[in-house]
C-alpha positions, 0 to 999 in steps of 0.5 A: 151539485149546487145547481142540481140541488137549487134546480130541484130543491122545492119540488123534490129535495126539500119534500118530506118524502126525500129520505136521508139515504137519498140525500147521502147518495145524491149529495153528501157522499159526492161532496166528501169525495170532491174534498178528496176522501175515499168514501167508497173505499176505492183505494183501500180494501183492508177494512181496518185501514179505510179512511172513511167509515160509513154507517149505512143503516139509519134505523135507530134503536132507542134513538141511538146509532153510530155516526154516519161518517167517521174520517181517519188519516193514514197511518193512524186508523185508531183515532177519528179525525172528525165525524159527520152526521147526516140528515134529510134536507126537510128536517130542521135543526133540532137540539137532539141532533146537535147534542148527538153529534157533539157527543160523538166528537167530544167522546172521541176527542175530536175538536170539530164535527159536522151536521149536514143535509147538504143544504145546510152545513153546521160545524159544531165545536166539540171541545166542551162537555156537551149538554142537551140544553146548550147544544145549539150554542156550540155551532162554530160556523154554518154554511149554506150550499150556495156559499160554496160559489164564493171562493173565499167561503169554500176555501174556509171550509176546504182548509178545515175538512178536505183530505189535503187539509188533514194530510198537510197539517192545515187542519191542526193549525186552524184548530189551535187558533179556534176561539173559545166557544160562545157561552163556554165556561172553563172546566175542571181538569184544564188543557189548552184553551180551558177545555176538559178532554173526555178522559179527564171528564169521565175519570172525574165522574167515575171518581165521584161514583166510586166515593158515592157507592163506597159510602152506600155499600159500607152503610149497607154492610158495616163489616165490609173491609177496605179490600172488599169495598174496593173490589165490589165498587169497581165491579159495579162500575165495570158492569155499568160502563160495560153495559153502556158500551153495549148499549151505544154499540147497539149490541145489547138492546133489551137491557140498559142502564136507564132501565134500572128502577123502572121495574123494581128498585134501581139496585134490584133491577141491576142485580137481576140484570147482572145475572141475565147478562152473565148468561149472555156475555160470560167473562169476569164482568158479570160473573157472580161476586159476593157480597155484591150479588148476595140478595141480602146485600141491599143498597140505598136505592136513591144513591144507586139510582143517581149513579145510573141516571148520570151514566144513562144514555139519554143525557150523558155527554159520553157516547161509548161507541165513540170513545177509543178503547185505548182512552178508556184504558188510560182512564182506568189506569189512573182510576186504579191508582187509588183505593178505598179505605174504610174505618169504623167511622168513615170511608174515603179514597186515597192514592196507593202508596206507590202512586203517591211516591211516584207523584201520580200514575203514568200511562204509556201514550198510545202512539208509543204502544203502537210503535213498540208493538209494530216493531215487535209483534208486527214484524214477527207476523209480517208475511205469515198466514193466519194459521201460522200466526195462530201458533204464536203466543204474546205475553205481557208479564206486567200487564197492568190495565192492559194498554200493551195487550190492547195494542198486541191484540189489535196487530193480528186483527189488522194483519188478518184483515189485510191478508184475507182481502188480498187478491186470490184469498177470497175462498180462504176468507169464506172458508175461514169464516170471514164476513163479507161487507156490503162493499164486498170486503172481508172482515173478521167474524166474532168467532175469529176474533175470539180465537185470536184473543184466546190463542195469542194474548196472555198477561200477568199482574199482581194487582187483581183490579188491574187484571179485571180491567185488562180483561174488560178492555180486551172484551171491549176491543173484541166487541168493537165492530159488533152490532145486535144482528151480528151478535145474535147471529153468532149466538145462533151459530154456536147455540149448541156449543157450551164453550162458544155460545156466550159472546165473551170467552173465559180469559181466566187462564189468559190474563191472571 
């Protein structure tokens, strides 16, 4: 590859007409295969257990798209090991591409990410909260393709990003020895090395928004009590977060958080968009809630516009396509540990008494959730067909914000995908409504995933806010693999079915 690129670089590969898709096919895909990764899915046919997820489309709506490559390692296919962002060789390193790559890595808690056109490979340090102005300063190391002729330089890269390095733990040991990034200031909410992980960072931002909105809402209506304020502030933030998720997933391409304030005021645009989005998506998130959706409830536009600006996709350090759903769940679990208190004189946020007594919120680690679910639900559905699994019901009778429900929902999704991709099950996959991918594999359609969620998953909790977040988390999980094209196709397929035409199911009888 090195010799071929060197021989034809000037007359072909560095020309503007040589596209990113060609560079990926000719060099970038083979490069990662040479490092041991199953880029072409030759070893694994279950879409939920492929160690490299490849995004082939390069058309970009509003400059947002998925990372070109996401690398995983068995048995954990839920958390990304690292991202690779590709570009064509004739494009010089722009700040925007660096910032985009950093957002992928930071949002998924991956310490390093790679930006490459094969001619140049840049390894970016994603431990710091990214900002567009400092994106170029977060380059950890760079390689030119000719550097790989040197055994020592190649070994340095190999023991960071080869499959062998991740399988034997070499990668993790090297990550622990990484130096502090150039110009990296220490950040609030520290962990090893003085860096703030995405969950602590986003939680801190949500808490700031909660306080600002609570004060603005109370000013708009002085009669609002503590319980009502807590409910409508959370619903507002839920809508903004869910919409950002839909934007970064490219499911919603018409309405965005950054659009609020472009037509009327930010608050008026938000309220109008909420009604439109409720007609498309259903579910509790955009469902009408008074006084939040009362036209007479007018909120100070400068406060709400500032919240939207900080959450908007252009400059936000968070990419909601990359943040694992279970991490969002853990953020909300801690967020729900506090409530809004309102008096005649002021509005403030305080910990719930039970949280204060316990010394904080304790969220079940995701690896423990995975283990418990695998030993219970996993063993129960092993060997069963999708029809047999559909007859089962799984309930968490103290579901909180839904950490176990997410794990339970994930189990039949993976089981069904493995079942349909077994030899001899192709006809049933097609008959049951599975969608065939470009590489010939079968994945569950949105309709199938909706059916699993409605038929199999149940939860109960005495905390209304927790129930709302549990439903929100399950909706995020449901739409995890969707895109605008597949979402629109679903709506076309079920346009005449009143119960199915909206993208999200009604979970009011499932999660209560």
